[in-house]
C-alpha positions in Angstrom: 226.1 172.4 12.7 223.4 170.6 10.7 224.1 169.2 7.3 222.9 171.0 4.2 220.3 168.2 3.6 218.8 168.5 7.1 218.8 172.3 6.9 217.0 172.2 3.5 214.4 169.8 5.0 213.8 172.1 7.9 213.4 175.1 5.6 211.0 173.2 3.4 208.9 172.3 6.5 208.8 175.9 7.6 207.9 177.1 4.1 205.1 174.5 3.9 203.7 175.5 7.3 204.0 179.2 6.3 202.0 178.6 3.2 199.3 176.7 5.1 199.1 179.5 7.7 198.9 182.2 5.0 196.0 180.3 3.4 194.2 179.9 6.7 191.5 182.4 7.6 192.0 181.8 11.4 194.0 179.6 13.8 194.6 178.8 17.4 197.8 178.0 19.2 197.5 175.7 22.2 199.6 174.0 25.0 198.7 170.3 25.0 201.1 169.2 27.8 199.8 166.4 29.8 196.9 165.0 27.7 196.9 161.3 27.0 197.1 159.6 23.6 193.4 158.7 23.8 192.4 162.3 24.6 194.6 163.6 21.7 193.1 161.1 19.3 189.6 162.2 20.3 190.6 165.9 19.9 192.1 165.3 16.5 188.9 163.4 15.4 186.8 166.4 16.5 189.0 168.8 14.7 189.0 166.7 11.5 185.2 166.6 11.5 185.1 170.4 11.9 187.5 170.8 8.9 190.4 172.0 11.0 194.1 171.1 10.4 196.0 170.4 13.6 199.8 170.1 13.9 202.2 169.7 16.7 205.2 171.9 15.8 208.5 173.0 17.3 208.3 176.6 18.6 211.2 177.7 16.4 209.6 176.3 13.2 206.3 177.9 14.1 208.0 181.2 14.9 209.7 181.3 11.4 206.5 180.1 9.7 204.4 182.8 11.3 206.9 185.4 10.4 207.0 184.2 6.8 203.2 184.3 6.7 203.1 187.9 7.9 201.5 187.1 11.3 203.3 189.0 14.1 202.9 189.3 17.8 202.7 185.6 18.8 206.4 185.1 19.7 205.7 185.5 23.5 203.4 182.4 23.6 205.8 180.1 21.7 207.1 178.4 24.8 206.7 174.8 26.1 204.6 172.3 24.1 202.9 173.9 21.2 200.3 172.8 18.6 198.6 174.9 16.0 195.1 174.4 14.6 193.8 176.4 11.6 191.0 176.4 9.1 190.9 177.6 5.6 187.1 178.1 5.4 185.6 178.6 8.9 187.0 181.4 11.1 185.5 180.0 14.3 185.9 176.2 13.9 189.3 175.9 15.5 188.4 178.2 18.4 185.1 176.4 19.0 186.5 172.9 19.2 189.7 173.8 21.1 188.1 176.1 23.7 185.3 173.5 24.3 188.0 170.9 24.8 190.0 173.2 27.1 187.0 173.8 29.3 186.8 170.1 30.2 190.6 169.5 30.5 192.7 171.6 32.9 196.0 170.2 31.3 195.1 171.7 27.9 195.2 175.5 27.5 194.6 178.0 24.6 197.7 180.2 24.3 196.6 182.6 21.5 195.3 182.7 18.0 195.2 184.7 14.8 192.6 185.8 12.3 193.2 187.6 9.0 196.9 187.9 9.8 196.4 189.6 13.1 197.4 188.1 16.5 194.7 187.4 19.1 195.1 186.8 22.8 193.6 183.8 24.6 190.7 185.8 26.0 189.7 187.0 22.5 189.9 183.4 21.1 187.7 182.2 24.0 185.2 185.0 23.3 185.2 184.1 19.6 184.5 180.5 20.4 181.2 181.5 22.0 179.9 183.3 18.8 177.3 181.3 17.0 178.5 179.6 13.8 177.4 180.7 10.3 174.7 178.1 10.0 173.2 179.1 13.4 173.3 182.8 12.4 171.6 182.0 9.1 169.0 180.0 10.9 168.3 182.9 13.3 168.0 185.3 10.4 165.6 183.0 8.6 163.5 182.6 11.7 163.4 186.4 12.2 162.4 187.0 8.6 159.6 184.4 8.8 158.3 185.9 12.0 158.2 189.4 10.3 156.4 188.0 7.3 153.9 186.2 9.4 153.3 189.4 11.5 152.8 191.4 8.3 150.3 188.9 7.0 148.4 189.0 10.4 148.3 192.8 10.2 146.9 192.8 6.7 144.3 190.2 7.7 143.4 192.4 10.7 142.8 195.4 8.5 140.7 193.3 6.1 138.7 191.9 9.0 138.2 195.5 10.5 136.7 196.7 7.1 134.4 193.7 7.2 135.5 192.2 4.0 137.8 189.6 2.5 141.3 190.8 1.7 141.0 189.3 -1.8 137.9 191.5 -2.7 138.6 194.8 -4.4 137.5 197.9 -2.6 134.3 199.5 -3.9 134.2 203.2 -4.6 
């Protein structure tokens, strides 16, 4: 039986992890078994650059932390080596980095994920990783709007040219 001091430290660790998971907008649980230290270092660097927190945790700690955070349905994937990555600001960041990494490394697999307190299976996490990011979507929207405005301007100019006058001249009655 563990001492009171060790038990308190474990409870504190679970509480801290539960708080971080509650504050996260989305996260991904992975199996990292078999990757080298160099590969892990590169992965962690990519995750840091994307603003994602990444932690290797014991399955029992993660199970209790998920339960305390109100995220249910992930118990079946908490076997073997487990790491969790989560972001407080970008719903897709962890999924994008980890799924891209998993494509190039057969030893590394995405087990599951969560978003807004709901469990996601590995296929859903992979599908989400292929969705364009916020900046890309805003760029597409800006491009579409500029094309629409340019098309509208060309249509007005075509009407003005068809009437044989300048668009700036007032119509004569």
